[in-house]
N, C-alpha and C positions, 0 to 999 in steps of 0.2 A: 215132385222133388221138394224136400224141405227148404224153407226159406233161408236157413243158416248154412247151406252148402255154398261155399264161396268159390268164385271163379277168378281168383286173383294171383298175382305173382308172389313168390316167396321172397322174404326179406333177406334170409341168409341160410346157412346150413350149419350143422353141428355134428360132431362125432357121436357114435353110439354111447360112449361114456358120458359125454356132456348131456345128451338127450335123457338118458336114464337118470342121471343125477338131478336134472331140472324137474323131471316128472315126479320123482320120489320126493323132492323138496316141496313141490306144490301139493302133492297128495297128503303130506304130513301137515302142511300149514292150514289147509282149508277143510273145515269139518264137513264130513259127508261126501267129499269129492271122491274118495277111494271107492265107496259103494256105488256112486253114480257112474264112474268110469267102468266098473265091473259089470254093471247092468246094461249100459248103453253101448259098450264096445266089445269087440272080440279080441282074441290074442293077436299080438303083433309078431309077425314073422319077419325074418331079416333077409331081404331080397338078394343081398350080395352073396349069400351062401350058395345060391343057385348059379351065380355068375362067377364063383370061385375067386372073389376079391379077398386075398389074404392080407393085403396091405391095409392097416387100420385107417390110414388117411383117406382111403377110398370108400370106407364104410360110413356114409354120411346120411343124415336126415334133413329135410327142409324145416325151416323155422319161419313163421309168419308174424306180422305185427297184429296185436289184438285190436279189433275194431271197437271194442266195448269200453275201453278205459283210457281213451285219449292218446292212443299210440304209445303208451308207457310199457305195457306188458308184451311178452312174446308168447306165441302159441307153439307148444312142443307136442310132437306126435306121441300119443298115449295108447293107441290101438287103431283098430279098423271099425267103422260104424257097423253096429249089429244089424241094422235094418236097411242100410244104404251101402252103395259102393263108393265109400269115401274114407279118407283118413280122419280119425277122431283125434282132436287136439285139445289141450287144456292150456289156459293162460297162467303164467307164473306170477302174475301180479293181482288179478282179480278172482281167479279160480273158476271162471266160466269155461264152458266147453263149446267147441265148434267143430263142424265137419268141413273138411277141405277137399 
């Protein structure tokens, strides 16, 4: 198992709209991050579709505190790890990626 697969508790949660906006902002801000995410992660399915959650308030993703930047940034789900069974996250403050 890679050393950056974390076994910790989530900080908060966010709606699909909040998640996708935060991820897109980080991808635009950090050079090369978009290519890195595309290479290291697979597409992100939306689990609530199978559960038939039509209420947008129930369509939520976990958010973690970034361990690399002094707890300033937040890790947002950007995909699933290409080589591991983990959620692929990116930091909105430092642009680093982590598996959760």
